[in-house]
C-alpha positions as CSV (number, residue, x, y, z in Angstrom):
1,M,-5.7,-162.0,-90.6
2,S,-3.2,-160.2,-88.3
3,V,-0.5,-159.8,-91.0
4,I,-1.3,-159.3,-94.7
5,L,1.6,-159.9,-97.1
6,A,0.8,-159.3,-100.7
7,T,3.1,-159.2,-103.8
8,A,2.7,-158.5,-107.5
9,G,4.9,-158.0,-110.5
10,Y,5.2,-158.5,-114.3
11,D,3.3,-161.8,-114.3
12,H,-0.1,-160.0,-114.0
13,K,-0.8,-161.7,-110.7
14,I,-1.4,-160.5,-107.1
15,R,-0.5,-163.0,-104.5
16,F,-1.4,-163.1,-100.8
17,W,0.9,-165.1,-98.5
18,E,0.6,-166.5,-95.0
19,A,3.5,-164.7,-93.5
20,P,4.6,-167.3,-90.9
21,S,4.7,-170.2,-93.3
22,G,5.4,-168.5,-96.7
23,I,2.4,-170.4,-98.3
24,C,0.5,-168.6,-101.0
25,S,-3.1,-168.6,-99.9
26,R,-4.8,-166.6,-102.7
27,A,-4.1,-165.2,-106.2
28,L,-5.8,-162.5,-108.2
29,V,-5.4,-161.6,-111.8
30,F,-4.5,-158.1,-112.9
31,P,-5.2,-158.3,-116.6
32,D,-4.3,-154.9,-117.9
33,S,-0.5,-154.7,-117.3
34,Q,2.3,-155.3,-114.9
35,V,1.6,-154.2,-111.3
36,N,4.0,-151.4,-110.2
37,R,2.8,-150.8,-106.6
38,L,0.5,-152.2,-104.0
39,E,-1.1,-150.5,-101.0
40,I,-3.5,-151.9,-98.3
41,T,-6.0,-149.8,-96.4
42,R,-5.3,-149.4,-92.7
43,D,-8.4,-151.5,-91.8
44,K,-7.0,-154.3,-94.1
45,Q,-10.2,-154.4,-96.1
46,F,-9.0,-153.2,-99.5
47,L,-5.9,-153.4,-101.7
48,A,-5.0,-151.0,-104.4
49,A,-2.9,-152.3,-107.4
50,A,-1.2,-149.7,-109.6
51,G,-0.6,-150.7,-113.2
52,N,-0.3,-149.0,-116.6
53,P,-2.3,-146.8,-116.6
54,L,-5.1,-148.1,-114.3
55,I,-5.5,-148.5,-110.6
56,R,-7.7,-151.4,-109.5
57,I,-9.0,-151.9,-106.0
58,F,-9.7,-155.4,-104.6
59,E,-11.2,-156.8,-101.4
60,V,-8.5,-158.4,-99.3
61,N,-10.8,-161.1,-97.9
62,G,-13.6,-161.1,-100.4
63,A,-15.0,-164.1,-102.1
64,S,-14.7,-162.5,-105.5
65,T,-11.4,-162.4,-107.4
66,G,-12.4,-159.4,-109.5
67,P,-11.8,-155.8,-108.6
68,V,-14.5,-153.8,-106.8
69,M,-13.4,-150.5,-108.5
70,A,-11.2,-149.3,-111.3
71,C,-9.7,-145.8,-111.2
72,E,-9.1,-144.3,-114.7
73,G,-7.4,-141.0,-115.3
74,H,-3.7,-141.5,-115.6
75,T,-2.2,-141.9,-119.1
76,A,1.0,-143.7,-118.2
77,S,2.3,-146.1,-115.6
78,V,1.2,-145.4,-112.1
79,T,4.3,-145.2,-109.9
80,G,2.8,-144.4,-106.5
81,V,-0.5,-145.0,-104.6
82,G,-1.7,-144.7,-101.0
83,F,-4.8,-144.3,-98.9
84,Q,-5.8,-141.5,-96.5
85,G,-5.9,-142.9,-92.9
86,D,-9.6,-144.0,-92.7
87,G,-9.7,-145.0,-96.4
88,R,-12.1,-142.2,-97.5
89,W,-9.8,-141.2,-100.4
90,M,-6.8,-142.4,-102.3
91,Y,-3.9,-140.6,-103.9
92,S,-1.6,-141.6,-106.7
93,C,1.2,-140.4,-109.1
94,S,2.3,-141.4,-112.5
95,E,4.9,-141.2,-115.2
96,D,2.4,-138.9,-117.0
97,G,3.6,-136.2,-114.6
98,T,0.5,-135.8,-112.4
99,V,-0.5,-136.4,-108.8
100,K,-4.2,-137.3,-108.5
101,V,-6.6,-137.5,-105.5
102,W,-9.6,-139.9,-105.7
103,D,-12.8,-139.8,-103.7
104,L,-13.6,-143.5,-103.4
105,R,-17.3,-142.8,-103.0
106,G,-17.5,-141.7,-106.7
107,P,-15.9,-142.1,-110.1
108,G,-12.9,-140.2,-111.4
109,A,-10.2,-138.2,-109.9
110,Q,-11.4,-135.2,-107.8
111,R,-8.0,-133.3,-108.0
112,S,-5.0,-133.4,-110.3
113,F,-1.7,-131.6,-109.8
114,L,0.9,-131.1,-112.5
115,C,4.4,-132.0,-111.4
116,G,6.2,-130.9,-114.7
117,A,8.1,-134.2,-115.0
118,P,7.4,-137.9,-114.6
119,C,6.5,-138.5,-111.0
120,N,8.3,-141.2,-109.0
121,D,6.4,-141.3,-105.8
122,V,3.9,-139.5,-103.6
123,V,3.2,-139.8,-99.8
124,L,0.8,-138.4,-97.3
125,P,2.9,-137.0,-94.4
126,A,1.9,-138.5,-91.1
127,D,2.0,-135.0,-89.4
128,G,0.3,-133.2,-92.3
129,G,-3.3,-133.5,-91.0
130,D,-4.5,-134.9,-94.3
131,R,-3.9,-131.4,-95.8
132,T,-0.8,-132.0,-97.9
133,L,0.8,-134.5,-100.2
134,V,4.5,-134.7,-101.0
135,S,5.7,-135.8,-104.5
136,A,9.1,-136.5,-105.9
137,D,9.7,-136.4,-109.7
138,A,12.3,-137.4,-112.3
139,G,13.3,-133.7,-112.6
140,G,14.8,-133.8,-109.1
141,Q,12.0,-131.8,-107.6
142,V,10.3,-132.5,-104.3
143,K,7.0,-130.6,-104.0
144,V,4.5,-130.2,-101.1
145,W,0.9,-129.8,-102.4
146,D,-1.8,-128.1,-100.5
147,L,-4.9,-130.1,-100.9
148,G,-7.2,-127.2,-100.1
149,T,-5.8,-124.7,-102.7
150,G,-4.4,-127.3,-105.2
151,R,-1.1,-125.4,-105.2
152,A,2.5,-126.3,-104.5
153,I,3.4,-124.6,-101.3
154,A,7.0,-125.8,-101.2
155,D,9.5,-126.8,-104.0
156,V,12.8,-128.4,-103.0
157,C,15.5,-129.5,-105.5
158,P,18.2,-131.3,-103.5
159,E,20.7,-131.3,-106.4
160,R,20.3,-127.6,-107.0
161,E,20.6,-126.8,-103.2
162,A,23.7,-129.0,-103.1
163,A,25.2,-127.2,-106.0
164,D,24.4,-123.8,-104.4
165,A,26.0,-124.9,-101.1
166,G,29.1,-126.1,-102.9
167,A,29.5,-122.8,-104.7
168,E,28.9,-120.9,-101.5
169,A,31.6,-123.0,-99.7
170,A,34.1,-122.2,-102.5
171,L,33.9,-118.4,-102.0
172,P,36.9,-116.9,-100.3
173,P,36.4,-115.5,-96.8
174,V,35.6,-111.8,-96.4
175,A,38.2,-110.0,-94.5
176,G,37.1,-109.0,-91.0
177,D,34.0,-111.3,-91.0
178,H,35.8,-114.2,-89.3
179,P,38.7,-113.0,-87.2
180,E,39.6,-116.6,-86.4
181,G,40.1,-117.3,-90.2
182,T,37.5,-120.0,-90.5
183,G,35.9,-118.5,-93.7
184,G,32.4,-118.9,-95.0
185,K,29.3,-118.0,-93.0
186,G,29.9,-120.4,-90.2
187,G,28.4,-123.9,-89.7
188,N,27.1,-126.2,-92.3
189,P,24.5,-125.3,-94.9
190,A,20.9,-126.2,-93.8
191,T,19.6,-129.5,-94.9
192,K,15.9,-130.0,-95.7
193,V,14.4,-133.3,-94.9
194,V,11.0,-134.5,-96.0
195,G,9.6,-137.2,-93.8
196,E,7.7,-140.2,-95.2
197,S,5.0,-142.2,-93.5
198,G,6.3,-145.7,-93.7
199,A,9.6,-147.5,-94.0
200,P,11.0,-149.2,-97.1
201,R,9.6,-152.6,-97.7
202,P,12.1,-155.3,-97.3
203,A,12.4,-158.3,-99.6
204,V,10.7,-161.4,-98.3
205,A,11.8,-164.9,-99.0
206,H,9.1,-167.5,-99.3
207,T,8.6,-171.1,-100.2
208,P,7.4,-172.2,-103.7
209,A,3.8,-171.3,-104.3
210,R,1.1,-173.9,-103.6
211,G,-2.6,-174.2,-103.9
212,P,-4.3,-171.5,-106.0
213,C,-1.0,-169.8,-106.9
């Protein structure tokens, strides 16, 4: 299967589609709750479905319709999930305010980071060498987590920085600093950008489901 297209939602079902034709080829049941996020491993062998509060992992091409693993540890809706490049471990975040790292060779979460607010998303930066995770939470904070130490090594608040930049721009020029009368410190305030491995997923139109769906 060269292209894998999977969808899920509030109907407790995960559907696989033939991308060229839009035909639903397979359906799985997620019995616990709605499905908030889906993520497929790079080798296209496994799919993680994030619900409330469980994450269940399914085989993409397996004969069984049941999950091969359930990851328990979050206490509220899981809002983000992803796999490390070769699928050795998985990461997730939740409205319970935590980011967790899961070693898929054993049960339970191996690491848990406290964001301080409900977490909206978490990503593994493509240029981070599998050493950091970046989370974004409902409090407006973007944090970079060091997986070795378990600490946040950077904490960015775009709204706060924008407010500080606005206050700085409103200050009157200091006499003598800018003989040309431009005011301020010169140039625009620095903008911090956090890269994300992967582009937004577009909506996909499809024909009415047939077969097992």
